[in-house]
C-alpha positions as CSV (number, residue, x, y, z in Angstrom):
1,X,-0.1,-0.3,0.0
2,X,1.2,3.6,-0.8
3,X,0.6,5.4,1.9
4,X,1.1,8.8,0.7
5,X,-1.3,8.3,-2.0
6,X,-4.6,7.3,0.2
7,X,-7.3,9.5,0.0
8,X,-8.0,11.1,3.2
9,X,-11.8,10.2,2.7
10,X,-10.5,6.5,3.7
11,X,-8.2,7.6,6.3
12,X,-10.8,7.3,9.4
13,X,-11.8,4.0,8.3
14,X,-8.5,2.7,8.1
15,X,-7.4,4.3,11.8
16,X,-10.6,3.2,13.4
17,X,-9.3,-0.3,13.0
18,X,-6.8,0.5,15.5
19,X,-7.3,-0.2,19.3
20,X,-6.7,2.9,21.6
21,X,-3.8,1.1,22.7
22,X,-2.3,0.9,19.3
23,X,-3.0,4.5,18.6
24,X,-1.2,5.4,21.8
25,X,1.9,3.5,20.9
26,X,2.0,4.7,17.4
27,X,1.9,8.5,18.8
28,X,4.9,7.5,20.9
29,X,6.7,6.1,17.6
30,X,5.8,9.5,16.0
31,X,7.6,11.2,19.4
32,X,10.6,9.3,18.5
33,X,10.2,6.7,21.2
34,X,12.0,3.6,21.2
35,X,10.0,0.5,21.8
36,X,12.1,0.0,24.9
37,X,11.1,3.8,26.1
38,X,7.5,2.7,25.0
39,X,7.5,-0.2,27.1
40,X,9.0,1.5,29.9
41,X,6.6,4.5,29.9
42,X,3.6,2.2,29.5
43,X,4.8,-0.8,32.1
44,X,4.7,-3.5,29.4
45,X,6.7,-5.6,27.8
46,X,8.9,-4.7,24.7
47,X,7.8,-7.6,22.9
48,X,4.5,-6.4,23.5
49,X,4.9,-3.2,22.3
50,X,6.5,-4.9,19.2
51,X,3.2,-7.2,19.0
52,X,0.9,-4.1,18.9
53,X,2.8,-2.7,16.4
54,X,2.8,-5.7,14.0
55,X,-1.1,-5.7,14.4
56,X,-1.8,-2.4,14.0
57,X,0.4,-2.7,10.7
58,X,-1.9,-5.7,9.8
59,X,-5.4,-4.2,11.0
60,X,-4.7,-1.0,8.5
61,X,-2.8,-3.2,5.8
62,X,0.7,-1.8,5.8
63,X,4.0,-3.4,5.8
64,X,6.0,-1.9,8.3
65,X,6.1,0.8,11.1
66,X,7.3,3.4,9.1
67,X,4.2,3.1,6.9
68,X,2.3,2.7,10.1
69,X,3.7,6.2,11.3
70,X,3.2,8.1,8.0
71,X,-0.5,6.8,7.5
72,X,-1.3,8.1,11.3
73,X,0.8,11.4,10.7
74,X,-1.4,12.1,7.8
75,X,-4.9,11.1,9.6
76,X,-3.7,13.1,12.6
77,X,-3.1,16.2,10.4
78,X,-6.5,16.0,8.7
79,X,-8.9,14.6,11.6
80,X,-7.1,13.5,14.5
81,X,-6.2,16.6,16.1
82,X,-9.9,17.9,16.0
83,X,-10.9,14.7,18.2
């Protein structure tokens, strides 16, 4: 999936597939946190962070965390800040 050409109208549908915890982790990744830092801040294991990232990628159909972050950032810039 080319995350840079997804129509804005489909972004909410994709983002709505994410769990609140997945969204929380993606926000931390956007802020530059590593898996280790994210795990520490959320009091969970690093493997749990990784699993959340992998599952989030599967839910919205992207191949890696970079695409996940880009897609989430696109949504955040257009609609996420209003929520």
